[in-house]
C-alpha positions in Angstrom: -41.9 74.2 -131.8 -38.5 72.0 -132.0 -35.8 74.3 -131.9 -33.1 75.5 -129.7 -33.1 78.7 -128.0 -31.8 81.9 -130.1 -29.7 82.6 -127.3 -27.2 79.5 -128.1 -25.0 79.3 -130.9 -26.1 78.2 -134.2 -22.8 75.8 -134.5 -24.1 72.5 -135.3 -20.5 71.3 -135.0 -17.3 73.3 -135.3 -17.6 77.0 -135.5 -15.0 77.6 -138.0 -17.0 75.6 -140.4 -20.3 77.6 -139.5 -18.2 80.7 -140.0 -17.3 79.6 -143.7 -21.0 78.5 -144.0 -22.8 81.9 -143.2 -20.2 83.9 -145.5 -22.0 82.0 -148.7 -25.3 84.2 -148.4 -23.5 87.7 -150.2 -21.2 85.5 -152.5 -24.2 83.6 -154.2 -25.9 86.9 -154.7 -22.5 88.2 -156.4 -22.0 85.0 -158.5 -25.4 85.3 -159.8 -24.7 88.2 -161.6 -21.1 87.5 -162.8 -20.9 84.0 -163.6 -22.1 84.2 -167.0 -21.8 88.1 -167.7 -18.8 87.6 -169.8 -20.7 85.4 -172.4 -23.9 87.5 -172.8 -22.6 88.7 -176.4 -22.4 84.7 -177.1 -26.1 84.2 -175.5 -27.5 87.0 -177.5 -26.1 85.5 -180.7 -27.5 82.4 -179.8 -31.0 83.7 -179.5 -31.7 85.6 -182.8 -33.0 89.2 -183.3 -34.2 89.9 -180.0 -31.0 88.3 -178.5 -29.4 91.7 -177.0 -32.5 92.5 -174.8 -33.0 88.9 -173.7 -29.6 88.5 -172.5 -29.9 92.1 -170.9 -32.9 90.6 -169.1 -31.3 87.5 -167.7 -30.0 90.1 -165.0 -33.1 92.1 -164.9 -35.3 89.2 -163.9 -32.4 88.0 -161.3 -32.4 91.4 -160.0 -36.3 91.1 -159.4 -36.3 88.0 -157.8 -34.0 89.2 -155.5 -36.2 92.1 -154.5 -38.9 90.3 -154.3 -37.2 87.1 -152.3 -35.7 89.8 -150.1 -39.4 91.2 -149.3 -40.6 87.6 -148.0 -37.1 86.3 -147.0 -37.3 87.0 -143.1 -41.0 85.5 -143.0 -39.8 82.1 -144.8 -36.6 82.0 -142.4 -38.9 82.7 -138.9 -41.1 80.0 -140.4 -38.9 77.4 -141.8 -36.0 78.0 -139.6 -32.1 78.3 -140.3 -31.3 74.8 -141.2 -34.0 74.2 -143.7 -34.1 77.4 -145.2 -30.2 77.6 -145.7 -30.1 73.7 -147.1 -33.1 74.3 -149.4 -31.8 77.7 -150.8 -28.6 76.2 -151.7 -30.4 73.0 -153.5 -33.0 75.5 -155.5 -29.9 77.8 -156.4 -27.6 75.0 -157.8 -31.2 73.5 -160.0 -32.2 76.9 -161.3 -28.7 78.0 -161.9 -28.0 74.8 -163.9 -31.5 75.1 -165.9 -29.6 76.8 -168.9 -27.0 73.8 -169.2 -29.9 71.2 -170.0 -32.3 73.4 -171.7 -31.1 77.0 -173.1 -34.7 78.2 -174.3 -34.8 81.8 -173.5 -38.2 81.8 -171.7 -37.1 79.1 -169.6 -33.8 80.6 -168.6 -35.5 83.8 -167.6 -37.7 81.8 -165.5 -34.8 80.1 -164.0 -33.0 83.5 -163.2 -35.8 84.7 -161.5 -36.0 81.7 -159.3 -32.4 82.0 -158.8 -32.6 85.7 -157.3 -35.3 84.3 -154.9 -32.8 81.6 -153.5 -30.2 83.9 -153.6 -32.2 86.4 -151.5 -33.3 83.6 -149.0 -29.6 82.3 -148.6 -28.6 86.0 -148.1 -31.1 86.7 -145.4 -30.4 83.4 -143.5 -26.7 83.7 -143.3 -27.0 87.5 -143.0 -29.2 86.8 -139.6 -27.2 83.9 -138.9 -23.8 86.4 -138.3 -26.3 88.8 -136.3 -27.2 86.3 -134.1 -23.9 84.3 -133.8 -21.5 87.7 -133.1 -22.0 90.3 -131.3 -20.0 93.8 -131.0 -17.0 94.4 -132.9 -16.9 90.5 -134.0 -20.2 91.0 -135.8 -18.9 93.9 -137.6 -15.8 92.2 -138.6 -17.4 88.9 -139.8 -19.9 91.3 -141.8 -16.8 93.3 -143.8 -15.4 89.8 -144.2 -18.6 88.8 -145.5 -18.7 91.7 -147.9 -15.4 91.1 -148.8 -15.5 87.1 -149.9 -18.9 88.5 -152.3 -16.4 90.7 -153.8 -13.8 88.2 -154.7 -16.5 85.5 -155.6 -17.6 88.4 -158.1 -14.2 88.8 -159.4 -13.6 84.9 -159.9 -16.5 84.2 -161.3 -16.4 86.6 -164.1 -13.1 85.6 -165.0 -14.0 81.7 -164.7 -17.0 82.4 -166.5 -15.6 84.2 -169.2 -13.1 81.3 -169.6 -15.7 78.5 -169.7 -17.6 81.0 -172.5 -14.6 80.9 -174.1 -13.9 77.1 -174.1 -17.3 75.8 -174.9 -19.9 78.5 -175.5 -21.9 80.7 -172.9 -24.1 78.1 -171.2 -20.9 76.2 -169.5 -20.6 79.3 -167.6 -23.6 78.2 -165.4 -22.2 75.2 -164.3 -20.9 77.4 -161.7 -24.2 77.6 -159.9 -24.3 74.0 -159.0 -20.8 73.8 -158.2 -21.6 76.4 -155.5 -24.8 74.5 -154.4 -22.6 71.3 -154.0 -20.0 72.6 -152.1 -22.3 74.5 -149.6 -24.8 72.3 -149.0 -22.4 69.7 -147.3 -21.3 72.8 -145.3 -24.3 73.8 -143.9 -25.6 70.3 -142.9 -22.9 69.8 -141.1 -22.6 73.3 -139.1 -25.9 74.9 -138.8 -28.5 73.9 -136.3 -32.5 74.5 -136.7 -33.2 78.0 -135.3 -36.2 79.7 -135.6 -36.1 83.3 -135.2 -39.6 84.0 -134.7 -39.7 82.2 -130.8 -39.3 86.0 -129.7 -42.1 87.7 -131.6 -44.3 88.1 -129.0 -42.1 90.6 -127.1 -41.5 92.4 -130.5 -44.9 92.8 -131.5 -45.5 96.3 -129.7 -42.3 97.7 -131.8 -43.2 97.4 -135.5 -39.4 97.6 -137.3 -40.5 99.2 -140.6 -41.6 102.3 -139.7 -38.7 102.9 -137.2 -36.2 101.8 -139.9 -37.8 103.3 -142.9 -35.3 106.5 -142.7 -32.5 104.1 -142.9 -34.0 101.7 -145.5 -34.2 105.1 -148.1 -30.7 105.8 -147.0 -29.5 102.6 -147.9 -31.7 102.6 -151.5 -29.8 105.9 -152.0 -26.3 104.5 -151.1 -26.6 101.4 -153.3 -28.0 103.5 -156.4 -24.6 105.2 -156.1 -22.6 101.9 -155.5 -24.1 100.8 -158.8 -22.4 103.7 -160.8 -19.1 101.5 -161.6 -20.9 99.1 -163.0 -23.6 101.2 -165.1 -22.2 104.4 -165.6 -18.3 104.3 -165.1 -17.5 102.3 -168.7 -19.2 105.5 -170.7 -17.5 108.5 -168.5 -14.2 106.4 -169.0 -14.6 106.3 -172.6 -15.9 110.2 -172.9 -12.8 111.3 -171.0 -10.3 109.3 -173.7 -9.9 106.1 -172.1 -11.2 104.1 -175.1 -8.9 101.5 -174.9 -10.9 98.3 -173.3 -8.1 96.5 -171.3 -7.4 100.2 -169.7 -10.9 100.4 -168.5 -11.0 96.8 -167.3 -8.2 97.5 -165.3 -9.8 100.7 -164.0 -13.0 98.6 -163.0 -11.0 95.9 -161.5 -9.1 98.3 -159.4 -12.7 99.3 -157.8 -13.2 95.5 -156.8 -9.8 95.1 -155.5 -10.0 98.2 -153.5 -14.0 97.3 -152.3 -12.5 94.1 -151.3 -9.5 95.5 -148.9 -11.6 97.6 -147.6 -14.2 95.5 -146.6 -11.6 92.9 -144.7 -11.0 96.0 -142.8 -14.4 97.1 -141.9 -14.2 95.8 -138.4 -11.3 97.9 -137.4 -12.2 100.9 -139.1 -15.9 100.8 -137.4 -14.2 100.2 -134.2 -12.0 103.1 -134.5 -13.9 105.2 -136.3 -17.6 104.3 -134.8 -20.3 103.3 -137.2 -21.4 106.7 -138.0 -17.9 108.1 -138.5 -16.9 104.9 -140.9 -20.3 106.2 -142.7 -19.0 109.6 -143.1 -15.3 108.8 -144.3 -17.2 106.4 -146.9 -19.3 108.8 -148.2 -16.3 111.4 -148.7 -14.3 108.8 -150.5 -17.1 108.0 -152.8 -17.6 111.3 -153.4 -13.9 112.4 -153.9 -13.4 109.3 -156.2 -16.9 110.1 -158.4 -15.5 113.7 -158.8 -11.8 112.6 -159.8 -13.2 110.2 -162.3 -15.7 112.9 -163.7 -12.8 115.7 -164.1 -10.0 113.6 -164.7 -8.3 112.7 -168.5 -5.2 111.1 -167.4 -5.2 106.9 -166.5 -3.2 107.6 -163.5 -5.5 109.8 -161.8 -8.5 108.0 -163.1 -7.3 105.0 -161.4 -6.8 107.1 -158.1 -10.1 107.9 -158.3 -11.4 104.7 -159.2 -9.6 103.1 -156.1 -11.1 105.9 -154.0 -14.5 104.8 -155.1 -13.7 101.3 -154.2 -13.0 102.0 -151.0 -16.1 103.5 -150.4 -18.3 100.8 -151.7 -16.1 98.2 -149.8 -17.2 100.1 -146.4 -20.8 101.3 -147.3 -21.8 97.7 -148.1 -21.2 96.3 -144.8 -22.1 99.5 -143.0 -25.6 99.2 -143.8 -26.2 95.8 -142.8 -23.9 96.3 -139.7 -26.6 99.3 -138.9 -29.8 97.5 -139.3 -28.7 94.2 -137.6 -27.6 96.5 -134.1 -31.1 98.7 -134.1 -33.3 95.6 -134.8 -34.8 93.4 -132.2 -33.6 89.8 -132.2 -37.2 88.8 -132.9 -37.8 91.1 -136.1 -34.1 90.7 -137.5 -34.6 88.4 -139.9 -37.3 90.5 -141.4 -35.4 93.7 -140.9 -32.4 92.3 -142.8 -34.9 90.9 -145.6 -36.3 93.9 -146.0 -33.0 95.9 -146.3 -31.8 93.9 -149.0 -35.1 94.5 -150.9 -34.4 98.3 -150.2 -30.8 97.6 -151.8 -31.5 96.4 -154.6 -34.4 98.9 -155.5 -31.4 101.2 -155.4 -29.6 99.2 -157.8 -32.8 99.0 -160.1 -33.4 102.4 -159.7 -29.8 103.7 -160.6 -30.3 103.9 -164.9 -33.8 105.0 -164.2 -33.0 108.0 -162.4 -29.7 108.4 -163.7 -30.7 108.5 -167.4 -33.1 111.7 -167.6 -30.5 113.6 -165.2 -27.6 112.4 -167.7 -29.8 114.2 -170.5 -30.2 117.7 -168.8 -26.3 117.8 -167.7 -24.3 115.2 -169.3 -22.5 112.1 -168.0 -19.6 114.0 -166.1 -22.4 116.2 -164.7 -24.1 113.3 -163.4 -21.1 112.3 -161.6 -20.4 115.6 -159.9 -24.2 116.1 -159.0 -23.7 112.7 -157.1 -20.4 113.6 -155.8 -22.2 116.7 -154.2 -24.9 114.9 -152.8 -22.4 112.5 -151.1 -20.1 115.6 -149.8 -23.3 116.8 -148.4 -24.4 113.3 -146.8 -20.6 112.8 -145.4 -20.9 116.3 -144.1 -24.0 115.5 -142.2 -22.8 112.2 -141.2 -19.5 113.8 -139.5 -21.9 116.6 -137.6 -23.9 113.8 -136.1 -20.9 112.0 -134.7 -19.3 115.3 -133.7 -22.7 115.8 -131.7 -22.9 112.4 -130.4 -19.0 112.4 -129.5 -19.1 108.9 -131.2 
């Protein structure tokens, strides 16, 4: 196997270019869900009677693609290596994303969306493994935080740009963001990433299967990501029920979550260094519980905005936290597979959010759902704080 040793740098040239390249993974996943979301009503109108359902399915099949791709992405990375996986996934991401520009048939678009999700999953696993291999200690936590922060910024920018393009020339033009992302990313990957095979030390890791050992944490990540999806699934409806019926005001509240999440993700490294990973998890869980409770009970824009900011801070630290913990708790030989499986569990959480939330909401109401989740996050925060106090870290 013609590959460099994993202990050496992944950088093919300048390390600053490698740093930028490794930030592409999570950003590709964010863009996959936001690039054309503002144009969904136009898409539904063009696709006839079943248009609304088919338009919504463009999001669902991409999520399924990411779940499936995440499961196998670690094995793909081990066999194809970092350079081939990253460049290949960028090319596939660009081509599958551009499909709607040339053939807007619903079936073709849905197939392309599934493939686009697969490509984003491969890209994310390659980049997250690269961050874990290239950086250690506080630097690893800092870069994982920056990666999450940039993905929030890309989501925000992708929504705005996609909305403008859809308004200018129809929903199809919003898909041009995918080939642009790929065309910008491919040269970066070619210039900065060497070919590394994470499976080089497979023999050393064969006696320590990671799935059984990390399964409890994977299940925790599923729960956390189900909660993190509440701002995008249930929040607009609870805002409307609480009297914030102006769409512009609701947009400001939702945008505040993105801004707060971006800033807290940027700060994840220093926060984790000061509080420890467990302490950061406890603080993030407490912020989420506080934000959910405030939003559920608030009837005024100002207090609702405060609750949204608290939810954003929590979302911004809990995202990097789960990837940081798995990167620290997995051996180098199995880390690519562990990070891929983690991604699948995270997307499973997002997929389960409406499936679990809807029946609970039918019993206790929307505000009751927010308060129940707030209580669960409060208990989670107390358990994490107790563990940190017991360990002294």
